[in-house]
C-alpha positions as CSV (number, residue, x, y, z in Angstrom):
1,X,-12.2,24.1,24.7
2,X,-10.8,20.8,26.0
3,X,-10.1,17.8,23.8
4,X,-12.9,15.6,25.2
5,X,-15.5,18.2,24.3
6,X,-14.0,18.8,20.9
7,X,-13.8,15.0,20.3
8,X,-17.5,14.6,21.1
9,X,-18.5,17.6,19.1
10,X,-16.6,16.6,15.9
11,X,-17.7,13.0,16.1
12,X,-21.3,14.1,16.2
13,X,-20.7,16.5,13.3
14,X,-19.0,13.7,11.3
15,X,-21.9,11.4,11.8
16,X,-24.3,14.0,10.4
17,X,-22.5,14.1,7.0
18,X,-24.8,13.1,4.2
19,X,-23.9,10.2,1.9
20,X,-23.0,12.6,-0.9
21,X,-20.9,15.0,1.2
22,X,-19.1,12.1,2.9
23,X,-18.3,10.5,-0.6
24,X,-17.2,13.9,-1.9
25,X,-14.8,14.5,1.1
26,X,-13.4,11.0,0.7
27,X,-12.8,11.5,-3.0
28,X,-11.0,14.9,-2.4
29,X,-8.9,13.3,0.5
30,X,-7.9,10.4,-1.8
31,X,-6.8,12.9,-4.5
32,X,-4.8,14.9,-2.0
33,X,-3.2,11.8,-0.6
34,X,-2.2,10.6,-4.1
35,X,-0.6,14.0,-4.7
36,X,1.2,13.8,-1.3
37,X,2.6,10.3,-2.1
38,X,4.1,11.7,-5.4
39,X,5.7,14.6,-3.6
40,X,7.5,12.8,-0.7
41,X,10.6,10.7,-0.9
42,X,9.7,7.1,-1.8
43,X,8.6,4.9,1.1
44,X,8.9,1.2,1.4
45,X,6.8,0.5,4.5
46,X,3.5,2.2,5.3
47,X,1.2,1.7,8.2
48,X,-2.5,2.5,7.8
49,X,-5.7,1.7,9.6
50,X,-8.7,0.1,8.0
51,X,-11.6,2.6,8.4
52,X,-14.8,1.9,10.3
53,X,-17.8,3.0,8.1
54,X,-20.0,3.0,11.2
55,X,-18.0,5.9,12.6
56,X,-17.8,7.6,9.2
57,X,-14.0,7.6,9.3
58,X,-12.2,8.5,6.1
59,X,-12.4,5.6,3.7
60,X,-9.0,4.0,3.6
61,X,-9.8,1.1,1.3
62,X,-8.8,3.0,-1.9
63,X,-5.7,4.3,-0.1
64,X,-4.6,0.8,1.0
65,X,-5.1,-0.3,-2.6
66,X,-3.1,2.6,-4.0
67,X,-0.2,1.8,-1.6
68,X,-0.3,-1.9,-2.6
69,X,-0.4,-1.0,-6.3
70,X,2.7,1.2,-5.8
71,X,4.5,-1.8,-4.4
72,X,4.7,-0.3,-0.9
73,X,4.6,-2.8,1.9
74,X,1.4,-2.1,3.9
75,X,0.9,-2.9,7.6
76,X,-2.1,-2.4,9.9
77,X,-2.7,-2.9,13.6
78,X,-4.4,-5.1,16.0
79,X,-5.5,-3.5,19.3
80,X,-4.5,-5.2,22.5
81,X,-6.8,-3.4,24.9
82,X,-5.7,-5.1,28.1
83,X,-2.1,-4.1,27.3
84,X,-3.1,-0.7,25.9
85,X,-1.0,-1.2,22.8
86,X,-1.1,-2.0,19.1
87,X,0.7,-4.8,17.2
88,X,1.5,-4.3,13.5
89,X,0.9,-6.9,10.8
90,X,1.4,-7.1,7.0
91,X,-1.6,-6.6,4.7
92,X,-1.4,-7.9,1.1
93,X,-4.9,-7.0,0.0
94,X,-8.1,-5.3,1.1
95,X,-9.5,-8.8,2.0
96,X,-6.7,-9.3,4.6
97,X,-9.0,-7.8,7.4
98,X,-11.6,-9.2,9.7
99,X,-14.0,-7.2,11.9
100,X,-13.4,-7.9,15.6
101,X,-16.2,-8.2,18.2
102,X,-15.7,-4.5,19.0
103,X,-16.3,-3.5,15.4
104,X,-12.7,-2.7,14.6
105,X,-11.3,-4.2,11.4
106,X,-8.0,-5.9,12.1
107,X,-5.4,-7.6,9.9
108,X,-5.7,-11.4,9.7
109,X,-2.0,-12.0,9.5
110,X,-0.3,-13.3,12.7
111,X,3.1,-12.2,11.5
112,X,4.2,-9.2,13.5
113,X,6.7,-6.5,12.6
114,X,8.4,-3.9,14.7
115,X,7.3,-0.3,14.5
116,X,10.9,0.8,13.7
117,X,10.5,-0.7,10.2
118,X,7.9,1.9,9.2
119,X,8.6,4.8,6.9
120,X,5.2,6.4,7.2
121,X,2.2,6.1,9.5
122,X,-1.3,7.2,8.5
123,X,-3.2,8.1,11.6
124,X,-6.9,8.2,12.2
125,X,-8.1,11.6,13.5
126,X,-11.2,13.3,14.6
127,X,-9.6,16.7,14.1
128,X,-6.3,18.6,14.2
129,X,-5.0,22.1,14.6
130,X,-2.9,24.5,12.5
131,X,0.3,23.4,14.0
132,X,-0.1,19.6,13.9
133,X,-1.7,18.7,17.2
134,X,-4.4,16.1,16.9
135,X,-7.5,14.8,18.5
136,X,-7.9,11.1,18.3
137,X,-10.2,8.7,20.0
138,X,-8.7,9.4,23.5
139,X,-7.3,6.0,24.4
140,X,-3.7,7.0,23.8
141,X,-2.9,3.9,21.6
142,X,-1.4,5.9,18.8
143,X,0.6,8.1,21.2
144,X,2.2,5.0,22.6
145,X,2.8,3.6,19.1
146,X,4.2,6.8,17.6
147,X,6.8,7.3,20.4
148,X,8.3,4.0,19.2
149,X,8.7,4.8,15.5
150,X,12.0,6.0,14.0
151,X,12.6,9.8,14.2
152,X,12.4,10.0,10.4
153,X,9.1,8.1,10.1
154,X,6.4,10.4,8.8
155,X,3.4,10.8,10.9
156,X,0.5,11.7,8.7
157,X,-3.1,12.3,9.9
158,X,-6.1,11.6,7.8
159,X,-9.4,13.2,8.4
160,X,-12.5,14.8,6.8
161,X,-12.8,17.8,9.0
162,X,-11.2,21.3,8.6
163,X,-8.4,22.3,11.0
164,X,-9.0,24.0,14.3
165,X,-7.1,27.1,15.2
166,X,-5.5,25.6,18.3
167,X,-5.9,22.6,20.6
168,X,-5.2,23.9,24.0
169,X,-5.2,21.0,26.6
170,X,-2.2,19.1,25.4
171,X,0.0,16.9,27.6
172,X,3.5,15.5,27.5
173,X,2.3,12.3,25.9
174,X,0.7,13.9,22.8
175,X,2.7,13.3,19.7
176,X,2.2,15.9,16.9
177,X,1.8,15.2,13.2
178,X,4.3,15.9,10.5
179,X,1.5,16.3,8.0
180,X,-2.2,16.0,7.7
181,X,-4.3,15.3,4.7
182,X,-8.0,16.1,4.5
183,X,-10.5,17.0,1.9
184,X,-9.3,20.6,1.8
185,X,-5.6,20.0,1.2
186,X,-2.2,18.8,2.5
187,X,-0.9,20.4,5.6
188,X,2.9,20.5,6.3
189,X,3.9,21.0,10.0
190,X,7.6,20.2,9.5
191,X,8.3,23.7,8.0
């Protein structure tokens, strides 16, 4: 099955999650992420997206707060659609976001940092497979972003769907994950 079909199918499935199931999956994801943070080498600079409730993305607000509480510098992106790229900005609190016209929450800070400062990037996903390939939203924005991070920067997917066996229609621009965290556990693809 190709990525476009899988993307459409999993987005529809995610939108059918009931309120209780959605909350339960987010709670389990948060607990798994908290465990993951305690297992990895300390990080100083973390990039994370602010989730869109309208798309039933994993709730990143408690994750952002956890990172801030652990004195990790947090950054998030603004999307420059015409240039097909992301810019990265500091986030000091949950209230440091505004919802843009397109419905995407963006950081309010105008200060911009370079992607090579990041130790870890949490990536929005629709799904992933058993070896770390991912299905995102299809615009290629994170692929462009991830090719510019340092080699030792951890690429960690966040989602609330189980893994697929294999994503088949990959291309040379697809950047795989180092890890993925979902409601079922922590997946390590660096082994």
